[in-house]
mmCIF file as gemmi writes it, N, C-alpha and C atoms, coordinates in Angstrom:
data_model
loop_
_atom_site.group_PDB
_atom_site.id
_atom_site.type_symbol
_atom_site.label_atom_id
_atom_site.label_alt_id
_atom_site.label_comp_id
_atom_site.label_asym_id
_atom_site.label_entity_id
_atom_site.label_seq_id
_atom_site.pdbx_PDB_ins_code
_atom_site.Cartn_x
_atom_site.Cartn_y
_atom_site.Cartn_z
_atom_site.occupancy
_atom_site.B_iso_or_equiv
_atom_site.pdbx_formal_charge
_atom_site.auth_seq_id
_atom_site.auth_asym_id
_atom_site.pdbx_PDB_model_num
ATOM 1 N N . ARG Axp A 1 ? 0.83 -1.191 0 1 0 ? 1 A 1
ATOM 2 C CA . ARG Axp A 1 ? 0 0 0 1 0 ? 1 A 1
ATOM 3 C C . ARG Axp A 1 ? 0.872 1.251 0 1 0 ? 1 A 1
ATOM 4 N N . THR Axp A 2 ? 0.546 2.19 -0.834 1 0 ? 2 A 1
ATOM 5 C CA . THR Axp A 2 ? 1.321 3.417 -0.854 1 0 ? 2 A 1
ATOM 6 C C . THR Axp A 2 ? 0.783 4.389 0.19 1 0 ? 2 A 1
ATOM 7 N N . ILE Axp A 3 ? 1.613 5.311 0.583 1 0 ? 3 A 1
ATOM 8 C CA . ILE Axp A 3 ? 1.233 6.277 1.618 1 0 ? 3 A 1
ATOM 9 C C . ILE Axp A 3 ? -0.006 7.062 1.212 1 0 ? 3 A 1
ATOM 10 N N . LYS Axp A 4 ? -0.036 7.507 -0.034 1 0 ? 4 A 1
ATOM 11 C CA . LYS Axp A 4 ? -1.16 8.352 -0.449 1 0 ? 4 A 1
ATOM 12 C C . LYS Axp A 4 ? -2.47 7.585 -0.536 1 0 ? 4 A 1
ATOM 13 N N . ALA Axp A 5 ? -2.437 6.256 -0.426 1 0 ? 5 A 1
ATOM 14 C CA . ALA Axp A 5 ? -3.658 5.458 -0.457 1 0 ? 5 A 1
ATOM 15 C C . ALA Axp A 5 ? -4.406 5.493 0.88 1 0 ? 5 A 1
ATOM 16 N N . PHE Axp A 6 ? -3.759 5.936 1.939 1 0 ? 6 A 1
ATOM 17 C CA . PHE Axp A 6 ? -4.407 6.002 3.249 1 0 ? 6 A 1
ATOM 18 C C . PHE Axp A 6 ? -5.543 7.026 3.238 1 0 ? 6 A 1
ATOM 19 N N . ALA Axp A 7 ? -6.693 6.628 3.725 1 0 ? 7 A 1
ATOM 20 C CA . ALA Axp A 7 ? -7.778 7.599 3.932 1 0 ? 7 A 1
ATOM 21 C C . ALA Axp A 7 ? -7.386 8.489 5.105 1 0 ? 7 A 1
ATOM 22 N N . THR Axp A 8 ? -6.878 7.854 6.142 1 0 ? 8 A 1
ATOM 23 C CA . THR Axp A 8 ? -6.349 8.565 7.304 1 0 ? 8 A 1
ATOM 24 C C . THR Axp A 8 ? -5.061 7.85 7.707 1 0 ? 8 A 1
ATOM 25 N N . PRO Axp A 9 ? -3.928 8.514 7.544 1 0 ? 9 A 1
ATOM 26 C CA . PRO Axp A 9 ? -2.659 7.852 7.859 1 0 ? 9 A 1
ATOM 27 C C . PRO Axp A 9 ? -2.382 7.844 9.365 1 0 ? 9 A 1
ATOM 28 N N . PRO Axp A 10 ? -1.401 7.057 9.79 1 0 ? 10 A 1
ATOM 29 C CA . PRO Axp A 10 ? -0.974 7.151 11.183 1 0 ? 10 A 1
ATOM 30 C C . PRO Axp A 10 ? -0.54 8.591 11.484 1 0 ? 10 A 1
ATOM 31 N N . LYS Axp A 11 ? -0.721 9.022 12.724 1 0 ? 11 A 1
ATOM 32 C CA . LYS Axp A 11 ? -0.445 10.419 13.075 1 0 ? 11 A 1
ATOM 33 C C . LYS Axp A 11 ? 0.998 10.822 12.787 1 0 ? 11 A 1
ATOM 34 N N . GLU Axp A 12 ? 1.925 9.876 12.912 1 0 ? 12 A 1
ATOM 35 C CA . GLU Axp A 12 ? 3.324 10.185 12.648 1 0 ? 12 A 1
ATOM 36 C C . GLU Axp A 12 ? 3.548 10.529 11.17 1 0 ? 12 A 1
ATOM 37 N N . ILE Axp A 13 ? 2.89 9.809 10.293 1 0 ? 13 A 1
ATOM 38 C CA . ILE Axp A 13 ? 3.008 10.07 8.854 1 0 ? 13 A 1
ATOM 39 C C . ILE Axp A 13 ? 2.354 11.398 8.515 1 0 ? 13 A 1
ATOM 40 N N . SER Axp A 14 ? 1.207 11.644 9.099 1 0 ? 14 A 1
ATOM 41 C CA . SER Axp A 14 ? 0.522 12.913 8.887 1 0 ? 14 A 1
ATOM 42 C C . SER Axp A 14 ? 1.391 14.079 9.349 1 0 ? 14 A 1
ATOM 43 N N . ALA Axp A 15 ? 2.074 13.912 10.472 1 0 ? 15 A 1
ATOM 44 C CA . ALA Axp A 15 ? 2.95 14.969 10.998 1 0 ? 15 A 1
ATOM 45 C C . ALA Axp A 15 ? 4.123 15.242 10.061 1 0 ? 15 A 1
ATOM 46 N N . VAL Axp A 16 ? 4.698 14.185 9.503 1 0 ? 16 A 1
ATOM 47 C CA . VAL Axp A 16 ? 5.813 14.358 8.559 1 0 ? 16 A 1
ATOM 48 C C . VAL Axp A 16 ? 5.35 15.172 7.363 1 0 ? 16 A 1
ATOM 49 N N . PHE Axp A 17 ? 4.207 14.802 6.807 1 0 ? 17 A 1
ATOM 50 C CA . PHE Axp A 17 ? 3.737 15.505 5.616 1 0 ? 17 A 1
ATOM 51 C C . PHE Axp A 17 ? 3.258 16.913 5.933 1 0 ? 17 A 1
ATOM 52 N N . SER Axp A 18 ? 2.767 17.136 7.119 1 0 ? 18 A 1
ATOM 53 C CA . SER Axp A 18 ? 2.41 18.492 7.529 1 0 ? 18 A 1
ATOM 54 C C . SER Axp A 18 ? 3.663 19.373 7.516 1 0 ? 18 A 1
ATOM 55 N N . CYS Axp A 19 ? 4.775 18.826 8.002 1 0 ? 19 A 1
ATOM 56 C CA . CYS Axp A 19 ? 6.048 19.556 7.978 1 0 ? 19 A 1
ATOM 57 C C . CYS Axp A 19 ? 6.489 19.83 6.545 1 0 ? 19 A 1
ATOM 58 N N . VAL Axp A 20 ? 6.322 18.858 5.673 1 0 ? 20 A 1
ATOM 59 C CA . VAL Axp A 20 ? 6.704 19.031 4.268 1 0 ? 20 A 1
ATOM 60 C C . VAL Axp A 20 ? 5.869 20.136 3.63 1 0 ? 20 A 1
ATOM 61 N N . VAL Axp A 21 ? 4.566 20.134 3.908 1 0 ? 21 A 1
ATOM 62 C CA . VAL Axp A 21 ? 3.691 21.189 3.369 1 0 ? 21 A 1
ATOM 63 C C . VAL Axp A 21 ? 4.179 22.556 3.853 1 0 ? 21 A 1
ATOM 64 N N . ASN Axp A 22 ? 4.473 22.665 5.142 1 0 ? 22 A 1
ATOM 65 C CA . ASN Axp A 22 ? 4.976 23.944 5.672 1 0 ? 22 A 1
ATOM 66 C C . ASN Axp A 22 ? 6.278 24.357 4.996 1 0 ? 22 A 1
ATOM 67 N N . LEU Axp A 23 ? 7.183 23.418 4.822 1 0 ? 23 A 1
ATOM 68 C CA . LEU Axp A 23 ? 8.478 23.746 4.228 1 0 ? 23 A 1
ATOM 69 C C . LEU Axp A 23 ? 8.353 24.192 2.774 1 0 ? 23 A 1
ATOM 70 N N . LEU Axp A 24 ? 7.433 23.588 2.038 1 0 ? 24 A 1
ATOM 71 C CA . LEU Axp A 24 ? 7.306 23.885 0.609 1 0 ? 24 A 1
ATOM 72 C C . LEU Axp A 24 ? 6.297 24.991 0.294 1 0 ? 24 A 1
ATOM 73 N N . ALA Axp A 25 ? 5.658 25.534 1.328 1 0 ? 25 A 1
ATOM 74 C CA . ALA Axp A 25 ? 4.69 26.618 1.102 1 0 ? 25 A 1
ATOM 75 C C . ALA Axp A 25 ? 5.374 27.761 0.353 1 0 ? 25 A 1
ATOM 76 N N . THR Axp A 26 ? 4.716 28.288 -0.624 1 0 ? 26 A 1
ATOM 77 C CA . THR Axp A 26 ? 5.175 29.344 -1.56 1 0 ? 26 A 1
ATOM 78 C C . THR Axp A 26 ? 6.177 28.829 -2.583 1 0 ? 26 A 1
ATOM 79 N N . LEU Axp A 27 ? 6.678 27.613 -2.421 1 0 ? 27 A 1
ATOM 80 C CA . LEU Axp A 27 ? 7.633 27.046 -3.369 1 0 ? 27 A 1
ATOM 81 C C . LEU Axp A 27 ? 6.981 26.043 -4.311 1 0 ? 27 A 1
ATOM 82 N N . ASP Axp A 28 ? 5.818 25.548 -3.941 1 0 ? 28 A 1
ATOM 83 C CA . ASP Axp A 28 ? 5.097 24.562 -4.744 1 0 ? 28 A 1
ATOM 84 C C . ASP Axp A 28 ? 3.695 25.102 -5.014 1 0 ? 28 A 1
ATOM 85 N N . ASP Axp A 29 ? 3.356 25.22 -6.273 1 0 ? 29 A 1
ATOM 86 C CA . ASP Axp A 29 ? 2.063 25.793 -6.669 1 0 ? 29 A 1
ATOM 87 C C . ASP Axp A 29 ? 0.857 24.975 -6.219 1 0 ? 29 A 1
ATOM 88 N N . SER Axp A 30 ? 1.064 23.708 -5.886 1 0 ? 30 A 1
ATOM 89 C CA . SER Axp A 30 ? -0.073 22.891 -5.472 1 0 ? 30 A 1
ATOM 90 C C . SER Axp A 30 ? -0.481 23.161 -4.021 1 0 ? 30 A 1
ATOM 91 N N . ILE Axp A 31 ? 0.306 23.958 -3.298 1 0 ? 31 A 1
ATOM 92 C CA . ILE Axp A 31 ? -0.01 24.298 -1.91 1 0 ? 31 A 1
ATOM 93 C C . ILE Axp A 31 ? -0.701 25.653 -1.893 1 0 ? 31 A 1
ATOM 94 N N . ASP Axp A 32 ? -1.949 25.646 -1.469 1 0 ? 32 A 1
ATOM 95 C CA . ASP Axp A 32 ? -2.737 26.873 -1.387 1 0 ? 32 A 1
ATOM 96 C C . ASP Axp A 32 ? -2.31 27.652 -0.142 1 0 ? 32 A 1
ATOM 97 N N . VAL Axp A 33 ? -1.842 28.894 -0.352 1 0 ? 33 A 1
ATOM 98 C CA . VAL Axp A 33 ? -1.358 29.711 0.759 1 0 ? 33 A 1
ATOM 99 C C . VAL Axp A 33 ? -2.194 30.978 0.907 1 0 ? 33 A 1
ATOM 100 N N . ASP Axp A 34 ? -2.159 31.552 2.111 1 0 ? 34 A 1
ATOM 101 C CA . ASP Axp A 34 ? -2.867 32.81 2.343 1 0 ? 34 A 1
ATOM 102 C C . ASP Axp A 34 ? -1.982 33.98 1.893 1 0 ? 34 A 1
ATOM 103 N N . LYS Axp A 35 ? -2.429 35.195 2.148 1 0 ? 35 A 1
ATOM 104 C CA . LYS Axp A 35 ? -1.702 36.389 1.686 1 0 ? 35 A 1
ATOM 105 C C . LYS Axp A 35 ? -0.301 36.49 2.266 1 0 ? 35 A 1
ATOM 106 N N . SER Axp A 36 ? -0.103 35.924 3.449 1 0 ? 36 A 1
ATOM 107 C CA . SER Axp A 36 ? 1.225 35.994 4.077 1 0 ? 36 A 1
ATOM 108 C C . SER Axp A 36 ? 2.122 34.813 3.693 1 0 ? 36 A 1
ATOM 109 N N . GLY Axp A 37 ? 1.626 33.915 2.848 1 0 ? 37 A 1
ATOM 110 C CA . GLY Axp A 37 ? 2.421 32.78 2.401 1 0 ? 37 A 1
ATOM 111 C C . GLY Axp A 37 ? 2.314 31.539 3.253 1 0 ? 37 A 1
ATOM 112 N N . LYS Axp A 38 ? 1.414 31.577 4.238 1 0 ? 38 A 1
ATOM 113 C CA . LYS Axp A 38 ? 1.226 30.408 5.102 1 0 ? 38 A 1
ATOM 114 C C . LYS Axp A 38 ? 0.228 29.45 4.45 1 0 ? 38 A 1
ATOM 115 N N . PRO Axp A 39 ? 0.477 28.143 4.549 1 0 ? 39 A 1
ATOM 116 C CA . PRO Axp A 39 ? -0.465 27.186 3.962 1 0 ? 39 A 1
ATOM 117 C C . PRO Axp A 39 ? -1.84 27.308 4.61 1 0 ? 39 A 1
ATOM 118 N N . LYS Axp A 40 ? -2.87 27.261 3.78 1 0 ? 40 A 1
ATOM 119 C CA . LYS Axp A 40 ? -4.23 27.294 4.309 1 0 ? 40 A 1
ATOM 120 C C . LYS Axp A 40 ? -4.599 25.958 4.945 1 0 ? 40 A 1
ATOM 121 N N . ASP Axp A 41 ? -3.961 24.889 4.498 1 0 ? 41 A 1
ATOM 122 C CA . ASP Axp A 41 ? -4.247 23.555 5.011 1 0 ? 41 A 1
ATOM 123 C C . ASP Axp A 41 ? -2.937 22.773 5.073 1 0 ? 41 A 1
ATOM 124 N N . THR Axp A 42 ? -2.624 22.235 6.219 1 0 ? 42 A 1
ATOM 125 C CA . THR Axp A 42 ? -1.435 21.384 6.34 1 0 ? 42 A 1
ATOM 126 C C . THR Axp A 42 ? -1.826 19.944 6.634 1 0 ? 42 A 1
ATOM 127 N N . GLY Axp A 43 ? -3.095 19.642 6.459 1 0 ? 43 A 1
ATOM 128 C CA . GLY Axp A 43 ? -3.599 18.308 6.765 1 0 ? 43 A 1
ATOM 129 C C . GLY Axp A 43 ? -3.379 17.297 5.651 1 0 ? 43 A 1
ATOM 130 N N . TRP Axp A 44 ? -3.972 16.136 5.838 1 0 ? 44 A 1
ATOM 131 C CA . TRP Axp A 44 ? -3.777 15.019 4.928 1 0 ? 44 A 1
ATOM 132 C C . TRP Axp A 44 ? -4.309 15.315 3.526 1 0 ? 44 A 1
ATOM 133 N N . LYS Axp A 45 ? -5.4 16.07 3.434 1 0 ? 45 A 1
ATOM 134 C CA . LYS Axp A 45 ? -5.957 16.415 2.127 1 0 ? 45 A 1
ATOM 135 C C . LYS Axp A 45 ? -4.916 17.159 1.289 1 0 ? 45 A 1
ATOM 136 N N . GLN Axp A 46 ? -4.276 18.161 1.871 1 0 ? 46 A 1
ATOM 137 C CA . GLN Axp A 46 ? -3.237 18.913 1.157 1 0 ? 46 A 1
ATOM 138 C C . GLN Axp A 46 ? -2.043 18.022 0.858 1 0 ? 46 A 1
ATOM 139 N N . SER Axp A 47 ? -1.69 17.16 1.784 1 0 ? 47 A 1
ATOM 140 C CA . SER Axp A 47 ? -0.554 16.258 1.572 1 0 ? 47 A 1
ATOM 141 C C . SER Axp A 47 ? -0.797 15.348 0.376 1 0 ? 47 A 1
ATOM 142 N N . LYS Axp A 48 ? -2.024 14.843 0.239 1 0 ? 48 A 1
ATOM 143 C CA . LYS Axp A 48 ? -2.349 13.975 -0.893 1 0 ? 48 A 1
ATOM 144 C C . LYS Axp A 48 ? -2.265 14.743 -2.21 1 0 ? 48 A 1
ATOM 145 N N . ILE Axp A 49 ? -2.657 16.002 -2.188 1 0 ? 49 A 1
ATOM 146 C CA . ILE Axp A 49 ? -2.528 16.833 -3.394 1 0 ? 49 A 1
ATOM 147 C C . ILE Axp A 49 ? -1.053 16.97 -3.756 1 0 ? 49 A 1
ATOM 148 N N . LEU Axp A 50 ? -0.235 17.195 -2.765 1 0 ? 50 A 1
ATOM 149 C CA . LEU Axp A 50 ? 1.204 17.337 -2.97 1 0 ? 50 A 1
ATOM 150 C C . LEU Axp A 50 ? 1.813 16.061 -3.56 1 0 ? 50 A 1
ATOM 151 N N . MET Axp A 51 ? 1.255 14.911 -3.203 1 0 ? 51 A 1
ATOM 152 C CA . MET Axp A 51 ? 1.783 13.622 -3.669 1 0 ? 51 A 1
ATOM 153 C C . MET Axp A 51 ? 1.196 13.155 -4.995 1 0 ? 51 A 1
ATOM 154 N N . GLN Axp A 52 ? 0.317 13.93 -5.598 1 0 ? 52 A 1
ATOM 155 C CA . GLN Axp A 52 ? -0.309 13.491 -6.844 1 0 ? 52 A 1
ATOM 156 C C . GLN Axp A 52 ? 0.715 13.175 -7.927 1 0 ? 52 A 1
ATOM 157 N N . VAL Axp A 53 ? 1.785 13.927 -7.967 1 0 ? 53 A 1
ATOM 158 C CA . VAL Axp A 53 ? 2.863 13.668 -8.923 1 0 ? 53 A 1
ATOM 159 C C . VAL Axp A 53 ? 4.122 13.399 -8.091 1 0 ? 53 A 1
ATOM 160 N N . PRO Axp A 54 ? 4.333 12.142 -7.722 1 0 ? 54 A 1
ATOM 161 C CA . PRO Axp A 54 ? 5.446 11.813 -6.823 1 0 ? 54 A 1
ATOM 162 C C . PRO Axp A 54 ? 6.811 12.298 -7.315 1 0 ? 54 A 1
ATOM 163 N N . GLN Axp A 55 ? 7.051 12.212 -8.61 1 0 ? 55 A 1
ATOM 164 C CA . GLN Axp A 55 ? 8.351 12.645 -9.139 1 0 ? 55 A 1
ATOM 165 C C . GLN Axp A 55 ? 8.576 14.133 -8.896 1 0 ? 55 A 1
ATOM 166 N N . LYS Axp A 56 ? 7.514 14.937 -9.051 1 0 ? 56 A 1
ATOM 167 C CA . LYS Axp A 56 ? 7.619 16.378 -8.809 1 0 ? 56 A 1
ATOM 168 C C . LYS Axp A 56 ? 7.954 16.646 -7.336 1 0 ? 56 A 1
ATOM 169 N N . LEU Axp A 57 ? 7.3 15.929 -6.435 1 0 ? 57 A 1
ATOM 170 C CA . LEU Axp A 57 ? 7.568 16.093 -5.007 1 0 ? 57 A 1
ATOM 171 C C . LEU Axp A 57 ? 9.014 15.702 -4.687 1 0 ? 57 A 1
ATOM 172 N N . MET Axp A 58 ? 9.464 14.605 -5.236 1 0 ? 58 A 1
ATOM 173 C CA . MET Axp A 58 ? 10.836 14.159 -4.975 1 0 ? 58 A 1
ATOM 174 C C . MET Axp A 58 ? 11.849 15.177 -5.501 1 0 ? 58 A 1
ATOM 175 N N . GLU Axp A 59 ? 11.581 15.76 -6.657 1 0 ? 59 A 1
ATOM 176 C CA . GLU Axp A 59 ? 12.477 16.788 -7.202 1 0 ? 59 A 1
ATOM 177 C C . GLU Axp A 59 ? 12.487 18.027 -6.312 1 0 ? 59 A 1
ATOM 178 N N . LYS Axp A 60 ? 11.295 18.442 -5.832 1 0 ? 60 A 1
ATOM 179 C CA . LYS Axp A 60 ? 11.218 19.601 -4.932 1 0 ? 60 A 1
ATOM 180 C C . LYS Axp A 60 ? 12.051 19.361 -3.68 1 0 ? 60 A 1
ATOM 181 N N . LEU Axp A 61 ? 11.921 18.163 -3.112 1 0 ? 61 A 1
ATOM 182 C CA . LEU Axp A 61 ? 12.67 17.851 -1.897 1 0 ? 61 A 1
ATOM 183 C C . LEU Axp A 61 ? 14.175 17.753 -2.173 1 0 ? 61 A 1
ATOM 184 N N . ALA Axp A 62 ? 14.538 17.184 -3.316 1 0 ? 62 A 1
ATOM 185 C CA . ALA Axp A 62 ? 15.955 17.061 -3.668 1 0 ? 62 A 1
ATOM 186 C C . ALA Axp A 62 ? 16.603 18.429 -3.881 1 0 ? 62 A 1
ATOM 187 N N . ASN Axp A 63 ? 15.831 19.389 -4.369 1 0 ? 63 A 1
ATOM 188 C CA . ASN Axp A 63 ? 16.353 20.728 -4.655 1 0 ? 63 A 1
ATOM 189 C C . ASN Axp A 63 ? 16.138 21.714 -3.505 1 0 ? 63 A 1
ATOM 190 N N . PHE Axp A 64 ? 15.579 21.254 -2.413 1 0 ? 64 A 1
ATOM 191 C CA . PHE Axp A 64 ? 15.215 22.149 -1.321 1 0 ? 64 A 1
ATOM 192 C C . PHE Axp A 64 ? 16.423 22.866 -0.72 1 0 ? 64 A 1
ATOM 193 N N . LYS Axp A 65 ? 17.525 22.163 -0.537 1 0 ? 65 A 1
ATOM 194 C CA . LYS Axp A 65 ? 18.72 22.798 0.037 1 0 ? 65 A 1
ATOM 195 C C . LYS Axp A 65 ? 19.192 23.951 -0.847 1 0 ? 65 A 1
ATOM 196 N N . ASP Axp A 66 ? 19.148 23.764 -2.145 1 0 ? 66 A 1
ATOM 197 C CA . ASP Axp A 66 ? 19.544 24.85 -3.057 1 0 ? 66 A 1
ATOM 198 C C . ASP Axp A 66 ? 18.657 26.071 -2.865 1 0 ? 66 A 1
ATOM 199 N N . GLN Axp A 67 ? 17.369 25.843 -2.659 1 0 ? 67 A 1
ATOM 200 C CA . GLN Axp A 67 ? 16.452 26.963 -2.445 1 0 ? 67 A 1
ATOM 201 C C . GLN Axp A 67 ? 16.742 27.655 -1.118 1 0 ? 67 A 1
ATOM 202 N N . ILE Axp A 68 ? 17.13 26.893 -0.113 1 0 ? 68 A 1
ATOM 203 C CA . ILE Axp A 68 ? 17.53 27.488 1.169 1 0 ? 68 A 1
ATOM 204 C C . ILE Axp A 68 ? 18.77 28.346 0.952 1 0 ? 68 A 1
ATOM 205 N N . ASP Axp A 69 ? 19.762 27.771 0.286 1 0 ? 69 A 1
ATOM 206 C CA . ASP Axp A 69 ? 21.023 28.482 0.049 1 0 ? 69 A 1
ATOM 207 C C . ASP Axp A 69 ? 20.818 29.778 -0.736 1 0 ? 69 A 1
ATOM 208 N N . LYS Axp A 70 ? 19.818 29.795 -1.612 1 0 ? 70 A 1
ATOM 209 C CA . LYS Axp A 70 ? 19.525 30.985 -2.417 1 0 ? 70 A 1
ATOM 210 C C . LYS Axp A 70 ? 18.605 31.97 -1.695 1 0 ? 70 A 1
ATOM 211 N N . GLY Axp A 71 ? 18.211 31.634 -0.46 1 0 ? 71 A 1
ATOM 212 C CA . GLY Axp A 71 ? 17.339 32.517 0.312 1 0 ? 71 A 1
ATOM 213 C C . GLY Axp A 71 ? 15.91 32.549 -0.18 1 0 ? 71 A 1
ATOM 214 N N . GLN Axp A 72 ? 15.465 31.482 -0.836 1 0 ? 72 A 1
ATOM 215 C CA . GLN Axp A 72 ? 14.118 31.436 -1.407 1 0 ? 72 A 1
ATOM 216 C C . GLN Axp A 72 ? 13.076 30.852 -0.457 1 0 ? 72 A 1
ATOM 217 N N . VAL Axp A 73 ? 13.517 30.334 0.68 1 0 ? 73 A 1
ATOM 218 C CA . VAL Axp A 73 ? 12.589 29.726 1.635 1 0 ? 73 A 1
ATOM 219 C C . VAL Axp A 73 ? 12.331 30.725 2.757 1 0 ? 73 A 1
ATOM 220 N N . PRO Axp A 74 ? 11.082 31.172 2.899 1 0 ? 74 A 1
ATOM 221 C CA . PRO Axp A 74 ? 10.767 32.136 3.958 1 0 ? 74 A 1
ATOM 222 C C . PRO Axp A 74 ? 11.034 31.545 5.348 1 0 ? 74 A 1
ATOM 223 N N . PRO Axp A 75 ? 11.494 32.351 6.29 1 0 ? 75 A 1
ATOM 224 C CA . PRO Axp A 75 ? 11.759 31.867 7.657 1 0 ? 75 A 1
ATOM 225 C C . PRO Axp A 75 ? 10.534 31.205 8.294 1 0 ? 75 A 1
ATOM 226 N N . TYR Axp A 76 ? 9.337 31.689 7.961 1 0 ? 76 A 1
ATOM 227 C CA . TYR Axp A 76 ? 8.131 31.098 8.544 1 0 ? 76 A 1
ATOM 228 C C . TYR Axp A 76 ? 8.036 29.605 8.236 1 0 ? 76 A 1
ATOM 229 N N . ASN Axp A 77 ? 8.487 29.206 7.05 1 0 ? 77 A 1
ATOM 230 C CA . ASN Axp A 77 ? 8.367 27.802 6.671 1 0 ? 77 A 1
ATOM 231 C C . ASN Axp A 77 ? 9.064 26.886 7.679 1 0 ? 77 A 1
ATOM 232 N N . PHE Axp A 78 ? 10.14 27.376 8.271 1 0 ? 78 A 1
ATOM 233 C CA . PHE Axp A 78 ? 10.85 26.593 9.29 1 0 ? 78 A 1
ATOM 234 C C . PHE Axp A 78 ? 10.17 26.732 10.653 1 0 ? 78 A 1
ATOM 235 N N . ARG Axp A 79 ? 9.83 27.959 11.016 1 0 ? 79 A 1
ATOM 236 C CA . ARG Axp A 79 ? 9.184 28.207 12.321 1 0 ? 79 A 1
ATOM 237 C C . ARG Axp A 79 ? 7.88 27.439 12.471 1 0 ? 79 A 1
ATOM 238 N N . ALA Axp A 80 ? 7.174 27.248 11.38 1 0 ? 80 A 1
ATOM 239 C CA . ALA Axp A 80 ? 5.883 26.557 11.43 1 0 ? 80 A 1
ATOM 240 C C . ALA Axp A 80 ? 6.015 25.118 11.915 1 0 ? 80 A 1
ATOM 241 N N . ASN Axp A 81 ? 7.198 24.554 11.798 1 0 ? 81 A 1
ATOM 242 C CA . ASN Axp A 81 ? 7.413 23.158 12.199 1 0 ? 81 A 1
ATOM 243 C C . ASN Axp A 81 ? 8.037 23.005 13.58 1 0 ? 81 A 1
ATOM 244 N N . LYS Axp A 82 ? 8.304 24.104 14.237 1 0 ? 82 A 1
ATOM 245 C CA . LYS Axp A 82 ? 8.995 24.056 15.522 1 0 ? 82 A 1
ATOM 246 C C . LYS Axp A 82 ? 8.264 23.185 16.551 1 0 ? 82 A 1
ATOM 247 N N . GLY Axp A 83 ? 6.958 23.345 16.664 1 0 ? 83 A 1
ATOM 248 C CA . GLY Axp A 83 ? 6.198 22.561 17.63 1 0 ? 83 A 1
ATOM 249 C C . GLY Axp A 83 ? 6.285 21.068 17.361 1 0 ? 83 A 1
ATOM 250 N N . THR Axp A 84 ? 6.172 20.679 16.112 1 0 ? 84 A 1
ATOM 251 C CA . THR Axp A 84 ? 6.26 19.26 15.753 1 0 ? 84 A 1
ATOM 252 C C . THR Axp A 84 ? 7.651 18.723 16.035 1 0 ? 84 A 1
ATOM 253 N N . LEU Axp A 85 ? 8.66 19.479 15.667 1 0 ? 85 A 1
ATOM 254 C CA . LEU Axp A 85 ? 10.034 19.016 15.863 1 0 ? 85 A 1
ATOM 255 C C . LEU Axp A 85 ? 10.419 18.925 17.334 1 0 ? 85 A 1
ATOM 256 N N . ASN Axp A 86 ? 9.772 19.714 18.176 1 0 ? 86 A 1
ATOM 257 C CA . ASN Axp A 86 ? 10.046 19.67 19.619 1 0 ? 86 A 1
ATOM 258 C C . ASN Axp A 86 ? 9.236 18.605 20.347 1 0 ? 86 A 1
ATOM 259 N N . ASP Axp A 87 ? 8.323 17.965 19.657 1 0 ? 87 A 1
ATOM 260 C CA . ASP Axp A 87 ? 7.492 16.917 20.259 1 0 ? 87 A 1
ATOM 261 C C . ASP Axp A 87 ? 8.344 15.659 20.45 1 0 ? 87 A 1
ATOM 262 N N . PRO Axp A 88 ? 8.499 15.184 21.687 1 0 ? 88 A 1
ATOM 263 C CA . PRO Axp A 88 ? 9.336 14.001 21.923 1 0 ? 88 A 1
ATOM 264 C C . PRO Axp A 88 ? 8.795 12.74 21.241 1 0 ? 88 A 1
ATOM 265 N N . ASN Axp A 89 ? 7.516 12.738 20.895 1 0 ? 89 A 1
ATOM 266 C CA . ASN Axp A 89 ? 6.943 11.58 20.204 1 0 ? 89 A 1
ATOM 267 C C . ASN Axp A 89 ? 7.193 11.624 18.697 1 0 ? 89 A 1
ATOM 268 N N . PHE Axp A 90 ? 7.738 12.722 18.208 1 0 ? 90 A 1
ATOM 269 C CA . PHE Axp A 90 ? 8.07 12.857 16.791 1 0 ? 90 A 1
ATOM 270 C C . PHE Axp A 90 ? 9.549 12.518 16.641 1 0 ? 90 A 1
ATOM 271 N N . ASN Axp A 91 ? 9.805 11.245 16.356 1 0 ? 91 A 1
ATOM 272 C CA . ASN Axp A 91 ? 11.194 10.816 16.229 1 0 ? 91 A 1
ATOM 273 C C . ASN Axp A 91 ? 11.323 9.751 15.147 1 0 ? 91 A 1
ATOM 274 N N . LYS Axp A 92 ? 12.524 9.589 14.688 1 0 ? 92 A 1
ATOM 275 C CA . LYS Axp A 92 ? 12.837 8.699 13.57 1 0 ? 92 A 1
ATOM 276 C C . LYS Axp A 92 ? 12.339 7.272 13.804 1 0 ? 92 A 1
ATOM 277 N N . GLU Axp A 93 ? 12.542 6.759 14.989 1 0 ? 93 A 1
ATOM 278 C CA . GLU Axp A 93 ? 12.17 5.365 15.272 1 0 ? 93 A 1
ATOM 279 C C . GLU Axp A 93 ? 10.668 5.149 15.142 1 0 ? 93 A 1
ATOM 280 N N . LYS Axp A 94 ? 9.881 6.048 15.708 1 0 ? 94 A 1
ATOM 281 C CA . LYS Axp A 94 ? 8.42 5.9 15.632 1 0 ? 94 A 1
ATOM 282 C C . LYS Axp A 94 ? 7.922 6.053 14.202 1 0 ? 94 A 1
ATOM 283 N N . ILE Axp A 95 ? 8.509 6.984 13.476 1 0 ? 95 A 1
ATOM 284 C CA . ILE Axp A 95 ? 8.097 7.204 12.096 1 0 ? 95 A 1
ATOM 285 C C . ILE Axp A 95 ? 8.436 5.985 11.252 1 0 ? 95 A 1
ATOM 286 N N . GLN Axp A 96 ? 9.624 5.436 11.433 1 0 ? 96 A 1
ATOM 287 C CA . GLN Axp A 96 ? 10.02 4.243 10.678 1 0 ? 96 A 1
ATOM 288 C C . GLN Axp A 96 ? 9.121 3.059 11.013 1 0 ? 96 A 1
ATOM 289 N N . LYS Axp A 97 ? 8.751 2.938 12.272 1 0 ? 97 A 1
ATOM 290 C CA . LYS Axp A 97 ? 7.931 1.801 12.703 1 0 ? 97 A 1
ATOM 291 C C . LYS Axp A 97 ? 6.566 1.817 12.016 1 0 ? 97 A 1
ATOM 292 N N . VAL Axp A 98 ? 5.945 2.978 11.925 1 0 ? 98 A 1
ATOM 293 C CA . VAL Axp A 98 ? 4.602 3.043 11.32 1 0 ? 98 A 1
ATOM 294 C C . VAL Axp A 98 ? 4.644 3.087 9.794 1 0 ? 98 A 1
ATOM 295 N N . SER Axp A 99 ? 5.811 3.392 9.233 1 0 ? 99 A 1
ATOM 296 C CA . SER Axp A 99 ? 5.872 3.499 7.775 1 0 ? 99 A 1
ATOM 297 C C . SER Axp A 99 ? 6.412 2.235 7.104 1 0 ? 99 A 1
ATOM 298 N N . SER Axp A 100 ? 6.777 1.235 7.888 1 0 ? 100 A 1
ATOM 299 C CA . SER Axp A 100 ? 7.299 0.011 7.278 1 0 ? 100 A 1
ATOM 300 C C . SER Axp A 100 ? 6.287 -1.11 7.293 1 0 ? 100 A 1
C-alpha cells in the first residue's frame, strides 16, 4: 500500500507531511497559501494533493537545500514546524515503525 492510499494515515506520517507542506509553502504551486504565504491547510488532504505527482515532489525535496542556500525559503516555513520538531513523540524510530 502506498502512503497516499491512506484515507487517514498514522499520526506520525501525517505529521511528517504536515512539515513538508509547511516547508514547501510558496515554493510549490499545489499548496494553497494565504496572503502571508502560510499554507491554508497542512492536513492530509493537502498532503495527498502534494503527492499526486510523486516525481515532482521528490524533485522539490531534492532541490530544497539549493532553495535554502539561495534565500528562497521564507523563515516562517521553518518556524511553522517548531512545535512538531520539539514533540518528543516525533522521532525517527516511531516514524520508521509506522511506515514500514
